[in-house]
N, CA, C and O of each residue as an XYZ file, in Angstrom:
168
protein
N       0.730     -1.211      0.188
C      -0.006     -0.061     -0.035
C       1.008      1.281     -0.034
O       0.730      2.376     -0.523
N       1.977      0.992      0.492
C       2.764      1.988      0.545
C       3.214      2.717     -0.737
O       3.047      3.917     -0.956
N       3.565      2.191     -1.219
C       3.789      2.057     -3.071
C       2.871      3.129     -3.991
O       2.992      4.143     -4.678
N       1.963      2.264     -3.553
C       0.794      2.752     -4.407
C       0.076      4.488     -3.904
O      -0.603      5.347     -4.465
N       0.703      4.314     -2.573
C       0.531      5.949     -2.426
C       1.863      7.130     -2.738
O       1.683      8.303     -3.062
N       3.121      6.495     -2.552
C       4.138      7.183     -3.253
C       4.149      7.498     -3.954
O       4.405      8.702     -3.942
N       3.880      6.799     -5.477
C       3.991      6.758     -7.211
C       3.411      8.041     -7.576
O       4.045      8.903     -8.184
N       2.255      8.158     -7.217
C       1.511      9.374     -7.424
C       1.913     10.845     -7.140
O       1.920     11.878     -7.808
N       2.265     10.490     -5.795
C       2.746     11.803     -5.052
C       4.335     12.287     -5.512
O       4.823     13.416     -5.461
N       4.994     10.911     -6.013
C       6.604     11.284     -6.523
C       6.164     11.659     -8.057
O       6.850     12.562     -8.536
N       5.313     11.216     -8.775
C       5.238     11.670    -10.091
C       4.959     13.029     -9.991
O       5.757     13.760    -10.577
N       3.808     13.692     -9.257
C       2.814     15.069     -8.732
C       4.599     15.704     -8.700
O       5.109     16.193     -9.707
N       5.130     15.608     -7.751
C       6.232     16.534     -7.313
C       7.232     16.701     -8.337
O       7.811     17.761     -8.573
N       7.441     15.402     -9.047
C       8.472     16.040     -9.818
C       7.923     16.439    -11.675
O       8.586     16.498    -12.710
N       6.545     16.627    -11.419
C       6.278     17.044    -12.565
C       6.199     18.409    -11.985
O       6.262     19.169    -12.951
N       6.085     19.150    -10.815
C       5.609     20.644    -10.262
C       7.448     21.043    -10.662
O       7.826     21.896    -11.465
N       8.158     20.301     -9.978
C       9.562     21.014     -9.492
C      10.199     21.051    -11.125
O      11.215     21.722    -11.307
N       9.492     20.219    -12.448
C      10.263     20.324    -13.622
C       9.578     21.747    -14.637
O      10.011     22.297    -15.650
N       8.502     21.945    -13.908
C       7.432     22.997    -14.490
C       7.944     24.247    -13.645
O       7.542     25.313    -14.112
N       8.470     24.320    -12.893
C       9.067     25.528    -12.094
C      10.450     25.523    -12.547
O      10.772     26.588    -13.072
N      11.302     24.695    -12.501
C      12.588     24.420    -13.315
C      11.907     25.683    -14.437
O      12.378     26.821    -14.433
N      10.972     25.356    -15.189
C      11.558     25.744    -16.986
C      11.075     27.082    -16.797
O      11.563     27.981    -17.482
N       9.799     27.432    -15.597
C       9.803     28.535    -15.383
C      10.340     29.507    -14.953
O      10.055     30.674    -15.220
N      11.618     28.908    -13.861
C      12.913     29.886    -13.815
C      13.162     29.833    -15.022
O      12.346     30.581    -15.561
N      13.788     29.403    -15.746
C      14.669     29.440    -16.586
C      14.149     30.542    -17.646
O      14.897     31.510    -17.785
N      13.110     30.524    -18.317
C      11.903     31.283    -18.673
C      12.456     32.928    -18.719
O      12.791     33.701    -19.616
N      12.314     33.014    -16.714
C      12.545     34.389    -16.149
C      13.578     34.650    -16.409
O      13.884     35.537    -17.205
N      14.368     33.922    -15.786
C      15.660     34.271    -16.422
C      16.429     34.853    -17.594
O      17.345     35.675    -17.600
N      15.763     34.153    -18.682
C      15.913     34.344    -20.176
C      15.696     35.785    -20.389
O      16.507     36.587    -20.852
N      14.101     36.077    -19.861
C      13.570     37.356    -19.931
C      14.125     38.622    -19.685
O      14.192     39.666    -20.333
N      14.625     38.135    -18.226
C      15.811     39.106    -17.788
C      16.793     39.618    -18.375
O      17.021     40.820    -18.510
N      17.494     38.610    -18.795
C      19.037     39.026    -19.343
C      18.576     39.613    -20.584
O      19.078     40.632    -21.058
N      17.381     38.810    -21.241
C      17.006     40.221    -22.882
C      16.329     41.183    -22.227
O      15.918     41.825    -23.194
N      15.891     41.779    -21.211
C      15.455     43.102    -20.731
C      17.177     43.791    -20.499
O      17.648     44.785    -21.051
N      17.646     43.139    -19.796
C      19.092     43.720    -19.640
C      19.830     44.156    -20.924
O      20.136     45.327    -21.149
N      20.098     43.097    -21.763
C      21.119     43.818    -22.811
C      19.911     44.915    -23.909
O      20.334     45.955    -24.413
N      18.825     44.564    -24.064
C      18.051     45.457    -24.676
C      18.354     46.712    -24.246
O      18.695     47.434    -25.183
N      18.358     47.368    -22.930
C      18.617     48.429    -22.114
C      20.140     48.834    -22.363
O      20.427     50.028    -22.277
N      21.273     47.765    -22.711
C      22.342     48.190    -22.809
C      22.515     48.544    -24.111
O      23.450     49.311    -24.339
N      21.858     48.183    -25.006
C      21.769     47.891    -26.790
C      21.418     49.510    -26.813
O      22.222     50.104    -27.532
N      20.610     50.217    -26.324
C      19.952     51.249    -26.445
C      20.533     52.511    -25.832
O      20.223     53.612    -26.287
N      21.497     52.358    -24.656
C      22.688     53.144    -24.534
C      23.733     52.873    -25.903
O      24.811     53.462    -25.982
């Protein structure tokens, strides 16, 4: 019974972690794009 509970919890936690990592990478790319655009304007 323990594995039956553990597998979906692990799956959802892994999917949530991967989504958060993807979003953080996108945010970092957006910030770097903004910084480079500001430096280009100067």
